[in-house]
C-alpha positions in Angstrom: 101.7 106.0 111.3 102.4 102.3 112.9 102.6 102.7 117.1 105.4 100.1 118.1 105.3 98.6 121.5 108.6 97.1 121.2 110.5 100.4 122.5 114.4 99.2 123.9 117.0 101.3 124.5 120.5 100.8 122.8 122.1 99.0 126.0 119.7 96.6 125.8 120.2 96.0 122.2 123.9 95.0 122.9 122.7 92.8 125.9 119.9 90.8 124.2 120.0 90.6 120.8 119.7 86.9 120.4 116.5 87.5 122.5 115.4 89.9 119.5 116.2 87.9 117.2 114.3 85.4 118.7 111.1 87.6 119.4 111.2 89.1 115.9 111.2 85.5 114.5 108.2 84.8 116.5 105.6 87.4 116.6 107.3 89.8 114.2 106.5 92.9 115.6 109.8 95.6 114.5 111.9 97.2 117.6 112.5 100.8 118.1 115.6 101.3 119.8 116.5 104.5 121.3 119.6 106.4 122.5 119.6 109.0 124.8 116.1 108.9 125.1 115.3 109.4 121.4 114.6 107.0 118.6 117.3 105.8 116.7 116.5 103.1 114.4 114.4 100.1 113.9 115.0 96.7 113.8 113.0 93.8 111.7 112.8 90.8 110.2 114.4 89.8 106.9 111.4 88.6 105.9 109.8 92.0 106.9 112.5 94.0 105.1 112.1 92.2 101.8 107.9 92.4 101.9 108.3 96.3 102.1 111.1 95.9 99.3 108.9 94.1 97.6 105.5 96.7 98.0 107.9 99.7 97.4 109.0 98.1 94.0 105.5 97.7 93.1 104.4 101.2 94.0 106.9 102.4 92.4 105.9 100.5 89.1 102.2 101.8 89.5 103.4 105.1 90.0 105.3 104.7 86.6 102.2 103.7 85.0 100.1 106.5 86.4 102.5 109.2 85.2 102.6 107.6 81.9 98.6 107.2 81.9 98.4 111.1 82.6 100.7 111.9 79.8 98.7 109.8 77.5 102.0 107.4 76.7 100.2 104.2 77.1 98.0 102.4 75.3 94.1 101.4 75.5 92.8 97.9 76.1 91.7 97.7 71.9 95.6 98.9 71.2 97.3 96.1 73.7 95.1 93.5 72.2 96.2 94.6 68.8 99.8 94.1 69.4 99.6 90.9 71.6 97.7 89.4 68.6 100.4 90.5 65.8 103.1 88.8 68.3 101.4 85.7 68.4 101.1 85.7 64.6 104.9 86.3 63.9 105.3 83.7 66.4 103.6 80.8 64.2 
């Protein structure tokens, strides 16, 4: 698990939101916000969020492909090449 260095209270967030936003833009390290001494939320930049979402989507695709491979639902390389050749021929 990732170690967080930017741990701030929710009251700090309320009074320093602009500073947190600037810090996210400059160094990209997410902030852990605490409430009553317990971790409550994580604030990250939009870029970090988008990269994480793209990674999750890619991992889901890989997992689905692996599931199909284990169930022998996929094509081997020769079958795939044959399908591509046939599709090219149909376009001519």
